[in-house]
N, C-alpha and C positions, 0 to 999 in steps of 0.2 A: 265754312263751307262757302263755295261758289254762291255766287247770286245772279240769279236769271233774270232774263228783261224784265224789266217793269211795265213793261205793254202788254207781257203775254201769258196769260193766267195758265196756269198748272193744277193736275186734277187734288193735289194734296202740298200746302206750304207749310213748313214746320215751325211752329212760335214759341218762343221762350217768353216768360210771364216771370217777371222779378218783380218781387216785392207782393207774392200771390197770395198771402192771406188776410192784406190789408183790405178795405173794403173795393178800393179802386179795382183791384187784381182779382179780387173773388168777381167783379162783375165782369170783370172780361175773361175770366175763364167761364162765366154761364155763360156770357154770349156766344164763344168759342165754341160750347157744348156741342151744337147742333150745326155747324157753318159746315157748310158744302166743302168749301177749300181750304179750310184752314185749320190745323191740327197744333195741340199742345203737346210739344217736345221737351219742355223744358219749366222747370219750376226751381224759383230762385229766393232765398232767404237767410238771412241772416242768423237769426237766435231760430228761427225752426228748423236749421240746417240738418241734414241726419234722417228726420224724421217723414212716413210715410203720409201722405196728404190724406189716406183715411182718419187718419189716427187723428191730423189737426181740424178737418173739416168734415165730420163724418155726413152732414146735411147735402154736400154736392159733391158725389161721387166724381171720377175722372176714369175714361179708360185707361186700364195696365197701372192705374194706384200709384203713381209716380212716385218716387222719394226727392223731396226738398231739397235741392244741392247750394251750398254757397256759391254766389253770383260771378263764378271764375268766366272770364273773356273766354279763354282756351274753350271751356266745356259747353258754354254757351254756343257758339260758331260751330262745334263739331256737332252740334244736335239742330241748329236751327239757322234760318235765313233769316228771320223778323224777332225782333225783339218789343216787347211793352214794357217800358220801367214804370213801375207804380212805387215808388221812391218817396221819402222825406226831401224836401228843397234842401237842392247842395248834395246831397249823395249820388243822384245820378250821373252828375258832372266826373264823377271817378270812373265810371264804366264807361261812357260813350265813347271817349276818344281811342279805346280800345277794342271796343265792339269794330267799330267804322272803318277799324287796321283789318282787322280780321273779316273785312264783308259782309256784317251785320247789318241792315238795317234797322233804324230807331226810332219809335214812336216814345217820346218819354212824356210822361202826363203830371207832370212834376213843373215847375217853374221856371227850370235851371238854362231852359233857352229859349224862352217868349219872350225875350229883348232881344234885338239888334246890339247892341251897348252893353260890354261885360261891366262895363264901369256903372252902368245903369242896376244890373240885375245886381252889384254888391253896392248898390245906395240903398236899395229897396228892399233887399236880404239883408241885410246887416249882421243877425245873427250867426246864419247859417253862409254867408262869405268870409266869417272869422273862424269858421268850425271846418273848411272847405275851401283852402285859399283853390285857386284857378287861374289859370294865363291861357284859357281857348278861347281867345278872342275870333280867332277865325271859324270857330265851328257856331258860338253865337250868331255872328254875318251867313254861316250858309244854312242853318237852321230853316225851316218853312215854318211858318205860324198854322197850325193844322183845325184853322175855321173851313171845314171842309165845302161849304157852299160858296167863298168866296176866293178858297184856292185850290183848287180842284187839280187843275192842271200840274201846276208844283208842288203838289203832293204828289202826285205820280212819280214823277223823277226824283223826288227826295231822296237821301242820304237818311237823313233826319229831320224830322216832324215834331215838333214841339206844340203839342194838346194845348186847347186853351182852358184858361181857368173856367169855372162853371159861372160864375158870375156874367165873366166877359163874353160866354157864347151866348146866354139869353141876351143880354145889352147891345151886344153887336149885330145880331141877326134884327134887331130894330131898328136899330139907328143905320145902318152904313146904307141902305137905299136911300135913306133924304141925304144923308151927309153928300154923298158921291155926286148925287144930282142937283147939290147945290140947294136944295128945296128948305131946307132950315139954316139958321143963323149960327154961327161957328162957337158963340158965345152961350152961357144962362142955360146951358142943358142939364138938365138933374135925370139922374137912376134913383130911384125907390125901388129895393130889393128887398124880396123876403124869402127864408130858406130855412130847409127843416135839419134837425141836429146831424146827421149824417155826413154834411157838407163840413165838418167838424175833423171828420175821418176815425178810426175806431180805437187808434190811445185813449185812456181815459183822461176826462179833461172836467173839472169842477163844473165846470159851466154849462155843460151839455149831460150833468145827472137829471135822472125823472124831475127829482125834487127839486131840482132849481129851473130847469128848463119848459116843465109841464105847465098848464096853464097860464102862461107868461105870453108874451111879445116883446123883445126886447132890441134895440138900436146897438151896434156894435161897431168900433173902428167908423167912427162917424167923420174924422178928417185924415187923412191918409191911408186907408187902406191901402193893401197891396195892388188890389186889385183895380184901382182907379188908375193908374199909371200905365197898365196894360190894357185898357179899353181907351185908353186918351193915344196911346202909340200906333193904335191900329185907324181910331177916328181920324187920328191928324195923316196918316195917310190915304185917306178916301178922300179926306177935305182938301188936300194938297200945301196944308198950312198948319200949324201945330194950334191944338184943341184943349181947350181946358173945359172941366166938366164936375159937377156934384154926384159923387156917389156914396149913398147912406144904406150898408145891409141891414135889414134886421132878421132875427133869429125866432122861427115859428116854432111852436107846440106839435109838430109832425116831421117825421121820421125822414120822408124825401121828397124833394118836390121845392121846385125855384117859381117864380115869380118876379117881374122885372115890370117895372113902369118907368116908361122914360117920353121925358117932356122935352119939347125944345120951339122954338116959337118959327112958325111958317115966315119966309120971306115975301110971299105971298099971298095974303091972306082971304084971297078970295076962292083958293084951294079949298075943295070939300074932303070929308070921310071917304065918301065914293073915291074922289081922283087918288086918293092917296092909299085905297086899297087895291086900285088897279094897279099903282107903282108896284106895291109888294109882290101880288101876284105875277108880275112879269122878272119881277128880280130873280123870284123864286119857282119861276115856271117849269125849271129842271131839275129842282130838289123834293125828293119825293119826302125827305124828313122834315122838310117847312111847309106847316100848311096855312094859308092865311084866311082867317075865320071874315063873313060876313059883315055890316057894317051894325054892331048894335049887339054882337056877339061876343061877349068878354070870354078869355082860355081861363080854365079851371086847371091847378096842378093835378086835380085829380083824373083830369082827362089825359095826361100825358105821363101818369104815372108806370114806372117799369117798361118805356117805351123812348124807341130812338127819336122821336117826334118834338118836334119843336110847332106850338100855336101862337099866332100873331095875330092880333086885333088891332085895327085904328080907330080912334077917336079924334073928331077937330073941334075945340071950343072958339066958336065963331065970335064971341064977346071978345076974348082974350088974344085970339087969331092964335092960340096954342095947339101943337099937335102933341096928341097923347098917344103912344103906342104901347102894346102890354105883350109880354111875352113869355112862354110857361115851357117849363120842360121839366125832366127827371134829374135833378144835378149829377146822380151817378152813373144816368145812362146818355142822354145826350151832353150832359154836362160835362162828361169824365169820360169813362170807357168805350160808352159805345160812339162817342166822337173818334176814341181811340182804336177803335175797329174800323171804323168808315176808314181812317188813315192805312190803316194796315191793309183792306179790299185794293184801295186806291194804287197802292207802293204793290201790289199784287197783281196790276192790272185786269183786277173787276169793276161793276159795276159799286158805287158808295155804301149802297144800302143791304147790300148784301148780307143776308143771314142773320138780321137784324128787326126788331121786332118793331111795330108801327102804330099797333092796334092794344088799345090796353082794358086788362080785364077790370071791367065797373062792376058796381063801386069798390 
């Protein structure tokens, strides 16, 4: 299907969702359900191929009750202008080249195109690299990193967008304004992050069982977590030279939500929390999905639950000269599917926040 101009919105654009029954796919379909300009026209899946959607997911009916099909590039191109791939790492790379050749513009929710170096992806995702041999270095270089608030213009023009991981999204939104302005040291940055069990995906995993994860808080991936290098890549770009930082994630006994607390040493110890809040407000003044809270108000994951909003808050410890930035998101929405829809919106020539929830149902 021919691709219309990215700068001119049309009344309705066809979207293929591949990997539709996983958490990322389900969130994407729910967000597109009431979208004024984007319409789901293709559902893709391997194990669920041939089944009616209502049979698979009776709690989320879709108009027309589509049948899930094998993700064949020809079939996808015949049905859709845009595609969201919510697939295991490595698998998206088997579809993307053929989709791009057929004029389908792609948002990939996996890690396959987040690194500009294929060699680095192979190093970080060793198991997947062995399972899915790749040689698409050119597409790794072409892909736009889909952190919407920092890459909006590039996303509008992109054929291929690599949506960031949930931890990098929360961490980078907090960190990038201060690195870009040179207000914190490039060394000694620490990110302490907590997330809900849905971040592990829908497939059964022992450590995500209720009996294992309930009533417990546990760190994991303490050294060498995959998202560390992803965060460092964007942080280095913002700072203008290589950045190494410490990142530690923790699993919390909740379904959804993510809170990242970022620590960095101020280069000017005279800066106050009010000064740093003003900087964040200026950085995100045109970003409806990001809200900067007043000094002394700290974000809760419940405040962003089931929304595409990120809440940021800043504090400064004058005793240590330490900047502390807190960032709360819903890991499945702003940290995954909602950000993917933001990218689709931009690629379709629409405002980034079109059709996306920004206010929670509380509590």
